TIFI-697724 format. One record per atom (N, C-alpha, C): residue in three letters; z, x, y. Coordinates in steps of 0.05 Angstrom, whole numbers, plus 32768, in hexadecimal, padded with zeros to 4 digits. Example, Ala and Ser with C-alpha at 12.3 -4.5 7.8 and 13.67 -1.06 7.14 Angstrom:
2
ALA809C81087F8E;ALA809C80F67FA6;ALA809C81087FBE;SER808E81017FD3;SER808F81117FEB;SER809D81028001;
***
This chain:
398
UNK8637854B8ADB;UNK865485508ADF;UNK8659856E8ADE;UNK866485798AF3;UNK866985968AF5;UNK8682859C8AE5;UNK868285B38AD9;UNK869985BC8ACA;UNK86A285D78AD6;UNK86BC85DC8AD6;UNK86C685F58AE3;UNK86BE860E8AD4;UNK86BA86238AE3;UNK86B4863D8AD7;UNK86CF864C8AD1;UNK86D086578AB9;UNK86E886658AB2;UNK86E286838AAD;UNK86CE868D8ABC;UNK86C686A98AB9;UNK86DC86BB8AC5;UNK86F186B08ACF;UNK870886BF8AD8;UNK871486D08AC2;UNK870E86C88AA9;UNK871886D58A91;UNK870686EC8A87;UNK86F086F08A95;UNK86DD87058A8C;UNK86EB87208A89;UNK86FC87278A9C;UNK870A87418A9A;UNK871D87428A83;UNK872A872B8A7D;UNK873D872B8A67;UNK872F872D8A4C;UNK871787228A4A;UNK870987228A31;UNK86F8873C8A2E;UNK86F4874B8A43;UNK86E487628A41;UNK86F387788A32;UNK86E687848A1E;UNK86F487998A0F;UNK86F687B28A1E;UNK870A87C28A17;UNK870D87DD8A24;UNK86F787EF8A1B;UNK86EC87FF8A2D;UNK86D688118A26;UNK86E1882D8A22;UNK86D1883E8A14;UNK86D988598A10;UNK86D6886A8A28;UNK86DF88838A27;UNK86DF88958A3E;UNK86C2889C8A47;UNK86B0889C8A33;UNK869588A48A39;UNK8683888D8A40;UNK868E88758A41;UNK867E885E8A49;UNK866A88568A34;UNK8652884E8A3D;UNK863E88448A2A;UNK862E885C8A1F;UNK862488598A07;UNK8616886E89F9;UNK85FC886389EE;UNK85E8887589ED;UNK85CE886E89E1;UNK85D0887289C3;UNK85CA885E89B4;UNK85CA885F8996;UNK85AE8859898D;UNK859C886D898C;UNK858188698982;UNK857188588995;UNK8574885B89AF;UNK8564884C89C2;UNK8571883189CA;UNK8588882A89BF;UNK8595881189C6;UNK85AE881789D7;UNK85B1880889EC;UNK85C9880B89FC;UNK85DF87FA89F0;UNK85F7880489EE;UNK860D87F589E3;UNK861787E389FA;UNK861587C989F5;UNK861C87B68A0A;UNK863A87B28A0C;UNK864387A58A21;UNK865F879F8A24;UNK866687868A15;UNK867A87788A1D;UNK8682875F8A10;UNK866D874A8A13;UNK866C87378A00;UNK865987218A02;UNK865D87118A1B;UNK8676870D8A23;UNK867C86FC8A3A;UNK8672870A8A54;UNK867487248A55;UNK866A87328A6D;UNK864B87308A6F;UNK863E87318A57;UNK8621872E8A57;UNK861987128A5F;UNK862886FF8A55;UNK862286E38A5B;UNK862686DD8A79;UNK863A86E98A85;UNK863F86E48AA1;UNK862786EE8AB3;UNK861987028AA9;UNK8602870C8AB7;UNK85E886FD8AB0;UNK85EA86EB8A9D;UNK85D286DB8A96;UNK85BF86EB8A85;UNK85C887008A78;UNK85B587118A69;UNK85B387078A4D;UNK85A187138A3D;UNK859D870B8A22;UNK85B587148A11;UNK85B7870889FA;UNK85CD870F89E8;UNK85C8872C89DE;UNK85DC873C89DD;UNK85D9875889D7;UNK85CE875E89BC;UNK85D6874F89A7;UNK85CC8754898D;UNK85D3873C897B;UNK85C287388967;UNK85C787238953;UNK85C28708895F;UNK85B986F5894E;UNK85B486DA8957;UNK859C86D88969;UNK859786C08973;UNK858086BA8983;UNK858986AD899D;UNK857686AD89B0;UNK857B869E89C9;UNK858986AF89DD;UNK858C86A489F5;UNK859886B28A0B;UNK85A9869F8A1B;UNK85B886AA8A2D;UNK85CA86998A3D;UNK85BB86948A58;UNK85B5867B8A5C;UNK85A686738A74;UNK85B9866C8A8B;UNK85AE865D8A9E;UNK85BE86558AB5;UNK85D586428AAC;UNK85EC86498AB5;UNK860486398AAD;UNK860E86418A91;UNK85FF86528A83;UNK8608865A8A69;UNK8621866C8A69;UNK8624867B8A7F;UNK863B868C8A81;UNK8655867C8A7F;UNK865686668A8E;UNK866E86568A8F;UNK867386498A73;UNK865E86418A66;UNK866186358A4B;UNK866B864A8A38;UNK866086628A39;UNK866886788A27;UNK8686867F8A2C;UNK868D86808A45;UNK86A986878A4B;UNK86BC86718A42;UNK86B486588A46;UNK86C586428A3D;UNK86C886418A1F;UNK86B186468A11;UNK86B2864689F4;UNK86C3865C89E9;UNK86C1867389F6;UNK86D2868A89ED;UNK86EF868489F2;UNK86F586798A09;UNK871186718A0F;UNK871C865E89FB;UNK870C864B89F2;UNK8714863889DE;UNK871A864589C4;UNK8709865989BC;UNK870D866689A3;UNK8726867889A4;UNK872A868689BA;UNK8741869889BC;UNK875B868989BC;UNK875D867389CC;UNK8776866489CE;UNK877B865489B5;UNK8767864F89A5;UNK876A8642898C;UNK877386558976;UNK8773866F897D;UNK877B8684896B;UNK876786868954;UNK874D8686895B;UNK8738868A8947;UNK873C86A5893A;UNK873786A88920;UNK873A86C28912;UNK872A86D8891F;UNK873686EF8922;UNK87298706892E;UNK871B87178919;UNK87038721891F;UNK86F58733890D;UNK8701874F8911;UNK86FC875F88FC;UNK8704877B88FE;UNK86EB878D88F8;UNK86E5879F8909;UNK86D187B48905;UNK86DE87CE890B;UNK86E087DF88F7;UNK86F087F888FB;UNK86E2880F88ED;UNK86E3882688FB;UNK86DB883F88EE;UNK86F2884988DD;UNK86ED884D88C3;UNK8703885588B1;UNK8702887288A9;UNK86EC888088AF;UNK86EB889C88A7;UNK86D188A988AD;UNK86D088C488AB;UNK86B888D488AE;UNK86B688E78897;UNK869F88E8888A;UNK869B88F88873;UNK868B8911887A;UNK869489288871;UNK868789428876;UNK867C894E885C;UNK86628951885B;UNK8656895D8843;UNK864D8948882F;UNK86398950881F;UNK862E893D880B;UNK8642893387F7;UNK8653894587ED;UNK8666893C87D9;UNK867A892887E3;UNK8683892C87FC;UNK869589198809;UNK868888FE880D;UNK867088FD8816;UNK866188E4881A;UNK865C88D787FF;UNK865488E687EB;UNK864F88DB87D1;UNK866888CE87C5;UNK867F88DB87C9;UNK869988D087BF;UNK869F88B687CD;UNK869988B587E7;UNK869F889C87F5;UNK868C888587ED;UNK8673888C87E9;UNK8660887787E0;UNK8668886D87C4;UNK8671887F87B3;UNK867B88778799;UNK86938864879B;UNK86A4886A87AF;UNK86BC885A87B3;UNK86B4883E87BC;UNK86A2883B87CF;UNK869B882087D8;UNK868C881087C3;UNK867E881F87B1;UNK86718812879A;UNK8682880F8782;UNK869C88178785;UNK86AF8815876F;UNK86A488238756;UNK8698883B875B;UNK868E884C8746;UNK867B883D8733;UNK8669882F8740;UNK865488218731;UNK865A88058729;UNK867187FA8730;UNK867887DF8728;UNK866E87CB873D;UNK866987D38756;UNK866087C1876A;UNK864487CA8774;UNK863587B6877E;UNK861B87BC8789;UNK861E87C787A5;UNK860E87DC87AB;UNK860E87E887C6;UNK85F287E387D2;UNK85F187D687E8;UNK85D787D087F5;UNK85D287E5880B;UNK85B987EE880C;UNK85B288028820;UNK85A387F58838;UNK859E8805884D;UNK859287FB8865;UNK857587F28860;UNK856887FC884C;UNK854C87F48846;UNK854B87DD8832;UNK856287D1882B;UNK856287BA881A;UNK856587C087FD;UNK856787D987F5;UNK856A87DF87D8;UNK858787DA87CF;UNK858987D587B5;UNK85A487D187AA;UNK85A987E78795;UNK85BF87F68799;UNK85C6880C8788;UNK85DD88038776;UNK85DA8808875C;UNK85EE87FE8749;UNK85FA88158738;UNK85F2882E873D;UNK85FC8844872C;UNK8604885B873E;UNK8616886C8733;UNK862188828742;UNK860C88978749;UNK85F9889C8736;UNK85E588B1873A;UNK85D488AB8753;UNK85CC88928757;UNK85BC888B876E;UNK85CC888D8788;UNK85E688888787;UNK85F7888B879E;UNK85F988A887A6;UNK85FC88BA8792;UNK85FD88D68798;UNK85E388E087A3;UNK85CD88D6879A;UNK85B388DE87A5;UNK85B088D587C2;UNK85BA88BD87C8;UNK85B988B387E4;UNK85CA88C687F6;UNK85E188CE87ED;UNK85F288E187FC;UNK85E488FB8800;UNK85D5890487EC;UNK85C6891D87EE;UNK85B0891B8803;UNK85A389058804;UNK858E89018818;UNK859989028834;UNK85B088F58838;UNK85BC88F58852;UNK85C58911885A;UNK85CF89208846;UNK85D7893B884C;UNK85C0894D8854;UNK85A989498846;UNK85918958884D;UNK85888952886A;UNK858989398871;UNK85828931888D;UNK8594893E88A1;UNK85AD8940889B;UNK85C0894D88AD;UNK85BB896B88AF;UNK85B689788899;UNK85B289958899;UNK8598899C88A8;UNK8587898988AC;UNK856E898F88BC;UNK8575899188D9;UNK858C898988E1;UNK8593898988FE;UNK85AB899C8904;UNK85B889A688EF;UNK85D089B788F4;UNK85D189CD88DF;UNK85DF89E388E5;UNK85E289F988D3;UNK85FE89F988C7;UNK860E89E588CD;UNK862989E488C3;UNK862989E188A4;UNK863C89ED8898;UNK863D89ED887A;UNK864389D18870;UNK865789C4887C;UNK865E89A88874;UNK865F8997888E;UNK8648898F8897;UNK8647897F88B0;UNK864F896288AB;UNK8654895488C1;UNK8659893788BE;UNK8641892A88B3;UNK8644891D889C;UNK862D8911888E;UNK862D88F38891;UNK864488E68892;UNK864588C98894;UNK865E88C088A1;UNK865D88A688AA;UNK8674889A88B7;UNK8679887F88A9;UNK8692887B88A1;UNK869888628892;UNK86A5884D88A4;UNK869E883488A0;UNK86A8881E88B0;UNK86B08807889E;UNK86C187F588A8;UNK86C987DD889A;UNK86C687C688AC;UNK86BA87B088A2;UNK86B8879788B1;UNK86C8878288A0;UNK86DB877588AC;UNK86EB8763889B;UNK86F3874A88AB;UNK86FD8736889B;UNK8707871D88A6;UNK872187168897;UNK8731870488A3;UNK874A86FD8896;UNK874786EF887B;UNK875C86EE886C;UNK875B86E18851;UNK875286C48854;UNK874386BA8840;UNK8739869F8840;UNK871D869C884A;UNK871286B18856;UNK86F686B08860;UNK86E386B38849;UNK86CC86A5884A;UNK86B886A68834;UNK86AD86C28833;UNK86B186D1881C;UNK86A886ED881A;UNK868A86EF881D;UNK867B86DD8811;UNK865D86DF8812;UNK865386DD882F;UNK865F86CB883F;UNK865786C9885A;UNK865F86E1886B;UNK867586ED8864;UNK867E87058871;UNK8669871B886C;UNK8660871D8853;UNK864C8731884C;UNK8631872B885A;UNK86298712885B;UNK8610870C8869;UNK861287138887;UNK8628870D8893;UNK862C871488AF;UNK862C873288B4;UNK8638874188A1;UNK8639875E88A3;UNK861C876988A0;UNK860D875E888E;UNK85F18767888A;UNK85E1876288A4;UNK85E4874A88B0;UNK85D5874488C8;UNK85DD875688DF;UNK85F7875C88E1;UNK8601876E88F5;UNK85F5878A88F2;UNK85F5879488DA;UNK85EB87AF88D5;UNK85CE87B288DB;UNK85BE879D88D4;UNK85A1879F88D9;UNK859B87A288F6;UNK85AB87968908;UNK85A687988924;UNK85B387AF8931;UNK85CE87B2892D;UNK85DD87C5893C;UNK85DC87E28930;UNK85D587E48917;UNK85D387FE890A;UNK85B688068904;UNK85A387F98912;UNK858787FB890B;UNK857D8818890A;UNK8584882A891C;UNK85798845891A;UNK858488578904;UNK8597884D88F4;UNK85A5885D88E1;UNK85A2885288C5;UNK85A3886488B1;UNK85A5885C8895;UNK85C28855888F;UNK85C68842887E;UNK85E1883A8877;UNK85E2882E885B;UNK85FA882C8850;UNK85FF881F8836;UNK8617880D8839;UNK861787F6882D;UNK862D87E38830;UNK863487D58816;UNK864D87CD8814;UNK865687BF87FC;UNK866D87AC8803;UNK866D879587F6;UNK8682878187FB;UNK869A878687E7;UNK86B2878687F2;UNK86CA878887E2;UNK86DA876E87E4;UNK86E2876487CE;UNK86F3874B87CD;UNK870C875087BC;UNK8714876987B9;UNK872B876F87A9;UNK8745876B87B8;UNK8743876787D2;UNK875B876187E3;UNK8758874587EE;UNK876E873C87FA;UNK876E87208804;UNK8759871B881A;UNK8755872F882A;UNK8741872C8840;UNK872687388837;UNK871187288838;UNK86F787338830;UNK86ED87488845;UNK86E3875E883B;UNK86DA8773884E;UNK86C187818843;UNK86B1878B8855;UNK86998799884E;UNK869B87B68857;UNK869687C88844;UNK869587E5884B;UNK867987EC8853;UNK867687F9886A;UNK865C88028873;UNK865E88208878;UNK864E882F886A;UNK864D884C886D;UNK86328853887B;UNK863388608892;UNK861C886688A2;UNK8616888388A2;UNK85FC888A889F;UNK85F488A688A0;UNK85F988B188BD;UNK860388C988BE;UNK860B88D488D9;UNK85F288DB88EA;UNK85DB88DE88DD;UNK85C388E588ED;UNK85AE88CF88E9;UNK85A588C48900;UNK859288AE88FF;UNK857688B78907;UNK856688A3890E;UNK854A88A98915;UNK854988BB892E;UNK853588CC892E;UNK853188DF8945;UNK854988F0894A;UNK855988F48935;UNK857089068937;UNK858888FB8946;UNK858888E0894B;UNK859E88D48959;UNK85B888D68949;UNK85CD88DD8956;UNK85E788E08949;UNK85F788C68949;UNK860288BF8932;UNK861388A78931;UNK863088AF8938;UNK863988A7894F;UNK865388AE8959;UNK865F88978968;UNK866988838959;UNK8673886A8966;UNK868C886F8976;UNK868D8861898D;UNK86A38863899F;UNK86B0884789A3;UNK86C5884689B3;UNK86D4882D89B6;UNK86C2881689C0;UNK86B0881C89D3;UNK86A0880689DD;UNK868C87FD89C8;UNK8683880F89B7;UNK8671880889A1;UNK867F87F4898E;UNK869787FB8986;UNK86A687EA8974;UNK86AB87CF8980;UNK86B187CE899A;UNK86B587B489A7;UNK869C87A389A5;UNK868587AF89AB;UNK866C87A089A9;UNK86668797898C;UNK866C87A98979;UNK866687A2895D;UNK8678878B8954;UNK8690878A895E;UNK86A287738957;UNK869687598962;UNK868C875A897A;UNK867F87428986;UNK8667873A8975;UNK8657874D896D;UNK863F8747895D;UNK8646873C8942;UNK865987488935;UNK8662873E891A;UNK866E8722891C;UNK867E871D8931;UNK868A87028934;UNK867486EE8939;UNK866086F58949;UNK864A86E2894F;UNK863A86DC8936;UNK863686F08925;UNK862786EB890C;UNK863886D988F9;UNK865286DC88F9;UNK866386CA88E9;UNK866286AE88F3;UNK866386AA890D;UNK8662868F8919;UNK864786828913;UNK863286928912;UNK86188687890B;UNK8617867D88EF;UNK8629868588DE;UNK862B867D88C2;UNK8642866A88BD;UNK864C865E88D3;UNK8661864A88D0;UNK867D865488CD;UNK8682866E88D2;UNK869C867988CF;UNK86A9867D88EA;UNK86C1867188EE;UNK86CF86758907;UNK86D78692890B;UNK86CE869E8920;UNK86D386BB8924;UNK86D286C18942;UNK86E386D4894A;UNK86E486DD8966;UNK86E986FB8966;UNK86E38707897D;UNK86E687248981;UNK86F08729899D;UNK870A872989A0;UNK8716872E89BB;UNK8728874689B9;UNK872C875489CF;UNK8740876A89CF;UNK875C876089CC;UNK876E877189C4;UNK878A876989BF;UNK8796875D89D9;UNK8790876989EF;UNK879D87608A08;UNK879687448A0F;UNK877E873A8A07;UNK8776871F8A0C;UNK8787870B89FD;UNK8793871489E7;UNK87A5870389D7;UNK87C2870989DD;UNK87C7871A89F1;UNK87E3872089F9;UNK87F1873289E6;UNK87E2874189D6;UNK87EE875389C2;UNK87F0876F89CE;UNK8807877A89CD;UNK880C879589D9;UNK880B87AB89C4;UNK881887A689AD;UNK881A87BB8998;UNK87FF87BF898B;UNK87F887D88988;UNK87DF87DF897A;UNK87E387DD895C;UNK87CD87D7894D;UNK87D087D68930;UNK87D487F18925;UNK87E187F3890E;UNK87E6880C8901;UNK87CC881988F8;UNK87C9883388FD;UNK87B1884188F5;UNK87AF884388D7;UNK8797884288CD;UNK8793884288B0;UNK879E885B88A3;UNK879A887288AF;UNK87A4888B88A4;UNK87C2888B88A3;UNK87CF888188B7;UNK87EC887F88B8;UNK87F6886C88A2;UNK87E9885588A0;UNK87F18842888C;UNK87EF884D886F;UNK87DA885C886A;UNK87D68867884F;UNK87EB887C8849;UNK87F2888D885D;UNK880788A18859;UNK882288938854;UNK8827887E8864;UNK884188708862;UNK884388638846;UNK882D8857883D;UNK882E884A8822;UNK8831885E880C;UNK88258876880F;UNK8828888B87FA;UNK8844889587F9;UNK885288968810;UNK886D88A18812;UNK8882888B8810;UNK887A88738809;UNK888D885D8808;UNK88A4886287F4;UNK889D886F87DE;UNK88B1887487C9;UNK88BF888E87CD;UNK88B9889C87E1;UNK88C688B687E7;UNK88B388C887F6;UNK88BD88D98806;UNK88AC88EB8816;UNK88B088E68833;UNK88A588F88843;UNK88A988F78860;UNK889488E5886C;UNK889C88D4887F;UNK888988C2888D;UNK887688D3889E;UNK885F88C788A6;UNK884C88D588B8;UNK885A88DE88D2;UNK884F88F388DE;UNK885A88FE88F6;UNK885B88EA890D;UNK884688D9890E;UNK884588C58924;UNK885C88B18920;UNK886388AB8908;UNK887A88988903;UNK889488A6890A;UNK889688BF8903;UNK88AF88CE890A;UNK88B388D08928;UNK889D88D58936;UNK889F88D68954;UNK88A788BA895F;UNK889B88A58954;UNK88A1888B895D;UNK88BE88838958;UNK88C8888B8941;UNK88E48885893A;UNK88F78895894C;UNK88F088AD8953;UNK890188BD8965;UNK890288B18981;UNK88EB88A7898A;UNK88EA889A89A4;UNK88FA888189A4;UNK88F88872898E;UNK89078859898C;UNK8926885E898C;UNK892E8873897E;UNK894B8879897D;UNK895588818999;UNK8944889089A7;UNK894B889789C2;UNK894D887F89D4;UNK893B886C89D1;UNK893B885389E1;UNK8954884389DB;UNK895C884289C1;UNK8972883189B9;UNK898D883B89C5;UNK898F885489CD;UNK89A7885F89D8;UNK89AA885989F6;UNK899488518A03;UNK8994884C8A1F;UNK89A388338A27;UNK89B388348A3B;UNK89C1881D8A45;UNK89C588208A63;UNK89B588118A73;UNK89A187FD8A6B;UNK8987880B8A62;UNK897587FB8A57;UNK895C88068A4D;UNK894B88108A64;UNK893D88268A60;UNK892C88328A74;UNK890F882E8A6B;UNK8900881C8A78;UNK88E488178A70;UNK88D388308A73;UNK88C288368A5F;UNK88AF884C8A61;UNK889788428A71;UNK888788568A7C;UNK8870884E8A8D;UNK885C883D8A7E;UNK885888428A64;UNK884588328A55;UNK884F88168A50;UNK886A88138A4F;UNK887587F88A4C;UNK887187E88A65;UNK887487F48A7C;UNK886F87E78A95;UNK885287DF8A97;UNK884087F18A8F;UNK882487EB8A90;UNK881D87D48A7E;UNK882887D38A66;UNK882387BC8A54;UNK882D87A28A5F;UNK884487A38A6C;UNK884F878B8A79;UNK883D87818A8F;UNK883387938AA0;UNK8822878C8AB6;UNK880787808AAC;UNK87FC878D8A97;UNK87E387838A8C;UNK87E687678A81;UNK87FB87628A71;UNK87FE87488A66;UNK880387338A7B;UNK8812873A8A90;UNK881687288AA6;UNK87FC871F8AB3;UNK87E987338AB6;UNK87CF872C8AC1;UNK87BF871A8AAF;UNK87C1871F8A95;UNK87B3870E8A81;UNK87BE86F18A82;UNK87D886EF8A83;UNK87E586D48A85;UNK87DB86C68A9E;UNK87DA86D48AB4;UNK87D286C88ACD;UNK87B586BE8ACB;UNK87A486CE8ABE;UNK878886C58ABB;UNK878586AC8AAB;UNK879486AA8A95;UNK879386928A85;UNK879E867A8A95;UNK87B4867E8AA3;UNK87C086698AB3;UNK87AD865E8AC8;UNK879E86708AD6;UNK878B86688AEA;UNK877486598ADD;UNK876B86628AC5;UNK875586548AB7;UNK875E86388AAF;UNK877786358AA6;UNK8781861B8A9F;UNK878286088AB7;UNK878A86138ACF;UNK878B86038AE7;UNK876F85F98AEF;UNK875B860A8AEB;UNK873F86028AF1;UNK873685EC8ADE;UNK873D85EF8AC5;UNK873585DB8AB1;UNK874385C18AB5;UNK875B85C18AC0;UNK876A85A98AC5;UNK875C85978ADA;UNK874C85A48AEB;UNK873E85958B00;UNK8723858B8AF7;UNK871C858E8ADE;UNK870285858AD4;UNK870285678ACE;UNK86EB855B8AD0;UNK86E7853F8AC8;UNK86E6853C8AAA;UNK86E285528A9C;UNK86DF85518A7F;UNK86FA85518A71;UNK86FE853E8A5E;UNK8716853E8A4F;UNK871985578A3D;UNK870285618A34;UNK870285798A23;UNK870D85918A33;UNK870585928A4D;UNK870F85A88A5D;UNK872D85A68A62;UNK8736858E8A66;UNK8753858A8A6A;UNK876385908A51;UNK875785898A3A;UNK876485908A20;UNK876585AE8A1D;UNK875085BB8A25;UNK874F85D88A23;UNK876485E58A36;UNK876985D88A4D;UNK877D85E28A5F;UNK879985E18A52;UNK879F85CB8A44;UNK87B985C98A36;UNK87BB85DE8A20;UNK87A485E18A11;UNK87A485F589FC;UNK87A886118A07;UNK879D86168A1E;UNK87A086318A2A;UNK87BD86368A33;UNK87CA86228A3E;UNK87E686268A46;UNK87F8862A8A2E;UNK87F2861C8A18;UNK8802861F8A00;UNK87FE863B89F5;UNK87E5864689F7;UNK87DF866089EE;UNK87EF867589FE;UNK87F086728A18;UNK87FF86848A29;UNK881D86838A23;UNK8827866B8A1E;UNK884486688A19;UNK884B867689FF;UNK8839867789EC;UNK883E868389D1;UNK883886A089D0;UNK883086AC89E6;UNK882986C989E5;UNK884286D989DE;UNK883E86EE89CE;UNK8855870089C8;UNK885F870F89E1;UNK8878871789E1;UNK8882872689F7;UNK8876874289F7;UNK8872874E8A0E;UNK886587688A0F;UNK8877877F8A07;UNK887E878089EE;UNK8891879489E4;UNK888187A889D3;UNK888487C289DA;UNK887687D789CB;UNK888387DB89B0;UNK887587EA899F;UNK888087EF8984;UNK889A87FF8985;UNK889B88138997;UNK88B388248999;UNK88CA881389A3;UNK88C5880189B7;UNK88DB87F189C2;UNK88E587DD89AD;UNK88D387D2899D;UNK88DB87BF8988;UNK88ED87CD8973;UNK88E687E6896C;UNK88F787F5895A;UNK891287FB8966;UNK891188028980;UNK892A8808898E;UNK893D87EF898E;UNK893287D88992;UNK894287C08992;UNK894E87BB8976;UNK893F87C08961;UNK894A87BC8946;UNK896087D08941;UNK895D87E9894A;UNK897187FE8946;UNK898B87F68955;UNK898887ED896E;UNK899F87E5897D;UNK89AD87CD8971;UNK899D87BA8967;UNK89A987A2895B;UNK89B887A98942;UNK89AD87BB8931;UNK89BA87C48919;UNK89D487D38920;UNK89D487E38935;UNK89EB87F2893D;UNK8A0287DF8946;UNK89FB87CA8955;UNK8A0F87B7895D;UNK8A1B87A78946;UNK8A0B87A18932;UNK8A158792891B;UNK8A2687A48909;UNK8A2187BE8909;UNK8A3087D088F8;UNK8A4C87D68903;UNK8A5087D5891D;UNK8A6A87DC8929;UNK8A8087C98920;UNK8A7D87AE8922;UNK8A92879C8917;UNK8A9787A088FA;UNK8A8387A688EA;UNK8A8687AA88CE;UNK8A9687C488C9;UNK8A9087D988D8;UNK8A9F87F288D5;UNK8ABD87EE88DC;UNK8AC287DE88F1;UNK8ADE87D988F9;UNK8AED87C988E3;UNK8AE087B588D7;UNK8AEC87A688C2;UNK8AF287B888AA;UNK8ADF87C988A3;UNK8AE387DB888C;UNK8AFA87EE8891;UNK8AFD87F788AA;UNK8B13880988B0;UNK8B2D87FC88AE;UNK8B2F87E388B7;UNK8B4887D488B5;UNK8B4F87CF8897;UNK8B3B87C98887;UNK8B4087C4886B;UNK8B4987DD885D;UNK8B3F87F48866;UNK8B45880E8859;UNK8B628817885E;UNK8B6F880E8874;UNK8B8A8816887A;UNK8B9E880A8866;UNK8BB1881A885A;UNK8BC488108846;UNK8BD987FD8853;UNK8BE087E88844;UNK8BF487D5884E;UNK8C1087E0884A;UNK8C2087E3885F;UNK8C3B87EE885D;UNK8C5087D8885B;UNK8C6287DB8847;UNK8C7887C88844;UNK8C8E87CE8858;UNK8C9887BB8867;UNK8CAD87C1887B;UNK8CC687CB886D;UNK8CD287E18877;UNK8CEA87ED886B;UNK8D0387DE8874;UNK8D1887E08863;UNK8D3187D3886A;UNK8D3F87E28881;UNK8D4A87D38894;UNK8D5787E188AB;UNK8D6F87F088A1;UNK8D72880888AA;UNK8D89881988A2;UNK8DA3881088B1;UNK8DB8881188A2;UNK8DD1880A88AE;UNK8DDA882088C1;UNK8DE7881988D7;UNK8DEF882D88EA;UNK8E04883F88DE;UNK8E03885888E4;UNK8E17886C88DA;UNK8E32886888E7;UNK8E46886588D6;UNK8E61885F88E0;UNK8E70887A88E3;UNK8E7B887E88FA;UNK8E8B889788FE;UNK8EA8889288F6;UNK8EB788A988F4;UNK8ED388A788EC;UNK8EE3889A8902;UNK8EDC889F891A;UNK8EEB88928930;UNK8EE788748930;UNK8ECF886C892A;UNK8ECA884F8929;UNK8EDA88438912;UNK8EDB885188FC;UNK8EEA884688E5;UNK8F08884388EC;UNK8F13885788FA;UNK8F2F88568901;UNK8F3488408915;UNK8F21883B8927;UNK8F268826893B;UNK8F25880B892F;UNK8F1788088919;UNK8F1487EE890D;UNK8F2A87E888F9;UNK8F3587FC88EB;UNK8F4887F788D5;UNK8F63880488D9;UNK8F66881288F0;UNK8F7F882088F5;UNK8F7D883C88EA;UNK8F94884B88EC;UNK8F94886788E3;UNK8F8F886888C5;UNK8F7F887B88BE;UNK8F78887E88A2;UNK8F8F88898891;UNK8F97887B887C;UNK8FAD8883886B;UNK8FA488988857;UNK8FB388AD8855;UNK8FAB88C38843;UNK8FB088B98826;UNK8F9D88BE8816;UNK8F9F88B787F9;UNK8FA188D087E8;UNK8FAF88E487F3;UNK8FB288FC87E4;UNK8FC388F887CB;UNK8FB9890387B5;UNK8FC688FF879B;UNK8FE0890F879B;UNK8FF789028793;UNK901189118794;UNK90118927877F;UNK9021893C8786;UNK902489538774;UNK9035894B875C;UNK9037895C8748;UNK90458956872F;UNK906489528734;UNK907289638743;UNK908F895E8748;UNK909489438755;UNK9084893D8768;UNK908889248776;UNK9084890C8763;UNK9072890F8750;UNK906E88F9873D;UNK908788F5872B;UNK9095890B8725;UNK90AD89098713;UNK90C388FB8722;UNK90C68900873C;UNK90DB88F2874B;UNK90D588D5874E;
***
C-alpha cells in the first residue's frame, strides 16, 4: 500500500542558516536539518544509529509532521555567554558547579567536586588559548544551556545532553552540570574556546539548529517526547526575549530604567498606536507572507494525507488542519504592544469623561426675579398716586 509523501514541508521544517553558511568544526561539517538530510537518503548527521533508506524520507517527514502538529515539547539549545580570561571562566565553572555543591563532568569523563579543581581546569584552558593568541584576556570559553520544559525527567535530560556533547562537541574540551533548581531541567555546558589542532569554537545559527536536532533525537532515543523545529514551522512570529534583556528587566523590576531595546520597542509601539489606520511595517508584511506560506504547506500536506488508504494518515490530516486553525496570528511584539496601548487609551476616555462630569458642582436653580414695576405702570393699574405728605403743624391745629 503506497502512502503519500509529505516532503512538501521540508522547507517549512528547515531551520534558518547563518550568514556564513556551514562551518568546519574540527573536521566535521555542520549538517542542515534532519529532514533535509533524510530527503537526500543520507546518514543521520549525529547521534543514534542507522540511516534513512529508500522510502525513509517520507516516513521521517510524516513522523516529524505528527510530532509538530501534536505540539510535542520543543528542546532548547542556546549560547548564554562568552568568558574572557581564566578568572572569568573559573567564575563561570564555579557557578555551574554551585561552588562545589554540584558535580561537574568533563569531556574526558572525570567528575569534579571542588572549586580548586574547577579553577585548575580554567587555567588549563587559558594556557591553551594563550598558545594561539597574544591577547591579554582572550576568549577562553563559551557557555551553553540545553533544557526541556517542566515535568521532563532530569536524569534523562542529562543523559541526552551527555550523548549530544560526545558527538557534536568531540574536538573540544568541555564541562557540564545538571541544574534542577528551576521548574525546567537544564544542563549547563561550558566549552573551551580552542579545540584540537587549534580549531576555534564559534557556534553560529546553523550549528545551533543542528544541535537542537541532535539533542531532540537523543531524548527520543530515551523515551522522551521531543522536537526541534524553527519558530516559523509552528506559526510563531515573535522572537523569544533575549537572556541579557530578561536579566536586566528583572533586576530593574523594582526600579530603574529598562533596557535600551525595550525602550526602543515601547517607543515604536506608541508611534504605532497613534496611527489611524494602522500602517504595517515591512517586517510585519514579511511575517504575514511567511506564515501564509507555512499555512499553505500544511494545508497541502493534509490534502495529500486525506487521499491515503491508511486511517493513520487521514487522522494525521485532521490533526494537521486543527494545528493550522490554532496557529497564532502573525502579530509582531511591537504591534501587540501598540494594540494594548490603543485599547487602554479607548477605555480611559469614557472614564475621564465620567470623572469630569462628577467633578462639576451641582447648581441649585435660582428663584425667578419679579419684573421691575415702573411708576407709569403703577399709575395705570391703580390710578393717580395720592400724595401722602405729612401735614404741617398749623394745618393740624385747624
